[in-house]
N, C-alpha and C positions, 0 to 999 in steps of 0.2 A: 359311637354314633352308628357305625355300621351294624353292631350287635342290636341296637335299638330298632333300626329299621328292619332288621331280620325278624325280631319278635313282632313288630307291627304288621309285616307282611302274613306272617304265619296266623296271627290273631284274625286278620281280614279273611283268610281262607277258612278259619273256623266259623267266623260270624256268616259268612256266605252259605256255607254247609248248614248252619243252623237255620237260616232264613229260607233257603230255596232247595236243600237237600231231603231226602228221604230219612228223616230223623225219627227214631223209636220214641215212644213215649217213656216218661218217667225217668228213673235212674239210668236205664240203658241208654237213653238220649243224651243225657249229661256225659256218660262215659263216651259215647260215640263222638260227641263234639271235642271233647278232651282228646281223644285219640287222634283225630283229624289235625287238631293243633300240633300235638307232638310229631305226627306224621310230616306236617309242613315244616317244622323246625329242623327235622332230620334232612328233608328234601333240600331246603335252601343251603343247609350245611354241605351236603353233597355237591350241589351246583358250585358253591364258592370253592370247595376244595378241587373239584375238577378244574375251575380256571387257574387256581394256584398251580396245580401240576402241569398245566399247559405252559405256563409262563416259565415255570421252573425248569422243566424237561424239555420243551420244544423249542423254546426261544433261547439260543445259546448266546446271550449277551454278556457283556462285562459283568463278572461277579461283583464289582464295586458299584453297579448301577443302583441308585436309590430307588427307582421304580420297582425293581425286584425286591428290594428289602422291605419297602413300604407295604407291597403287595402281602408278603409273608407276615408282617406285622399286623395287617388287618385281620387276617386268620388266626394269628397267635393270640390277638387280644379277644377276639371272640371266643375262640375254644379255651384258651388257658386262664382267662379272666371271668368271662361272663358265664360260660357252660360249667365250668369246674368251680364256679362260685368263689372266686379267689379275690380277696381285697389286697392290692398291692400297695405297700407303704414304703416309699423311697425317700431316703433322707440324703444330705450331702450333695443335693442336685446343683448347688452352686460350684461344685467342684468338677462338674462336666465340662470336658474339652471343647476348644472351639476350632479344632484342627483334627486330622486323623492319624497323627503320628504317636500312636500310643498302643499299649498292650495291656489288657486287664487281667489281673491276678486275683482270683476269687477262691474261697472255699467252696466245696463241691458236696451238695447233700442229696439231690435227687436228679434224675435224667432230665427233667424239665427246667433245671436251673438257667441254661443258656436262654431259653424263650423269654424268661423274666428279665435277664440281663439286656437281651435286645429291646426289650420295652423301654427300659431305662435310658439305653443309648441310642433311642430310635432315630436320631438325627445323624447317625453314623453307619456305615455299612460293615458292621462288626461280623467277622467270621470266627470260627473257632478250631482249634486243634482238638480233633474229637476221636473217640474210640474207633479202631478200625472195624470192629465188628458192625457198627451202625451203617457203614457204607455197603454192607451186604444186604441190607433190608430193602424190600420192595419200595420203590419210590422215595423212600427216606434218603438213601445214599445218593439218588440223583439231586434231590433238593439241597443236600449238604454240599455237594460238590458245585451246585449251581450258584450258590452264594459265596463260594470261595473256601468253605472249610477243608480241613487237610486231615486224612486219617493218620493215626499213629499207632503202631504196635505196642501191646501191653508190656512187652519186654525191652529192656534196655540194650537193643542191638543196633546194628548197622541200619536196619530200616527206620527206627525210631529217630536217629541222627538225621536220616535223609529227610524225614518229615519236618523237623525243627529247621533244617537248612531251607527247605521249601517255605517254610514259614517266614524265616528271615528274609527271603528274597521278596515275598509278597508285602510284608510290612514296608520294606525299603520302597516298594513300588506304590505304596499309598493306601493300602487296606489295613485298617486296624484289626487287631485280632484278640481273643479272649483265650485264656488257657487255665487249666485246673492244676496248680502246682503239687496238690496232695497226690495226683496220680490215679484217684479213684474216688468213688462216692462214699460218704460216711453214713447216709441215712439218719443223721442226728445232728445235733448242734455242737457236737465235740469236733474239734478239728484234729488232723494229724500232721505230722511234719512236712513242710514243703520242700519239694525236691530242688536242689540248686541247679540241675540241668535245664529245667524249664525256663529259667531266667536268661538263658542264652537267647531265646527268642527276642527279648527286648534288648539286651546288651550288644548283642552283634548286629542288630539293625539300627542301634543309635536312638531307639524310640523311648518315649517317657513310659513310666509304669504307673498304672492306677490301680492301687488296692481296692479290693471291694469285698464285703462281707454280706452273706445271705443267711438268713434265720427263719427257722420253723419251716423250711420247704417240704419237710417230710410230712407235715400236717395235711398237705394236698391229698396225698395218696393213702391217708389213714383208713384202715379197713372200718367199715360202718359209718364214716363221716356223712351226715345229712346237712348240717347246717354249714352257713359260709365260713371259711378260715381266712385268717390274716398272715401274710408273710411279709417279711421286712428285708430290704436291701440297703446298704449304706455305701456311698460313693466316697472315698478318701480323697484328699488332695494329691495330685499326681507327684511322683517322683521323677523329676527331670533326668534326662542323660548327663547333665553336667553335674547334678548332685551325687549319682552314683559312680561318676568316673573314678577309676582306680580301686573301686571295692569288688572283691571277688565275689562269685555267685553264691557261695556258701553264707558269706556274711549278709548279702543282700537278700537272700531266701529267709533267713532267721529274721531279718529287720521287718519285711514284709509280713511274715507269719506271726510276729509279735503285735503288729499294727491290727491285724484281722482279729488276733485272738482276745485282745483286749476289748475290742468292740463286741465280740460275741459274749464276753462276761458281762458286759454292760446290759446288753439284750436279755441275757438270762436273769439278771437282777430286776429289770424293769418289766419283763414280759415273760414270766415263768411258764414253761410249757406244760400244759395239762398233764396230770399223771398218766392217763390212758395212752398218751403218745411215747412214753418212755419204755 
């Protein structure tokens, strides 16, 4: 809805310019009106982004506040779905939780994966265990911290363990989290082994585990893409804390990995990725 309003306002600016502005004749006139429309789109996006930054950075409110997450989601939907021309197909929505005591475990293809996960879990204040380097980026780090995300070192050191411990504390405090157990992006529909240590985030907090599969996310950033693309996400039934009680993290990691891998193979059979993406 927000994106449609944005486009209507931008079109209105272009129409007003065409009616009352100093518009050149012929092809130049058409190009001028189109340029005004595109400039209005960028301007409205800048205003929206500025307001988002204001709320994320200036207003230091509870990172679990759904107001803050909904505002972020409005921007995410406009930018990551409308402007990038992405059709988001989510299945397994009947498995979405009705509480916040969960941790999402998903394969990881592209940097934008968390944004699409948040769109699916839009009724929950989901934060992420995110790469440490992202928190050093201008404004991005403030936004991530603002919604409760936690930086983690790429090395399996004391710092990384502290990040997991902080995540456990926050999950116990009522904020659901997402984590990528592969430990890095794959840039493809192939998955790599899930790291058992990442499952301590759920097991130590006594939270349910929600496996998730994302497919064709690398199509979004494919070089030369002009046409819209389709990405697929599937939400699996939650694995409750009672179900995994007594199971070690090595076995649990393999169980969740197999669940996700099986779905990825099904996606590959039903929706083969175009040759140009491989």
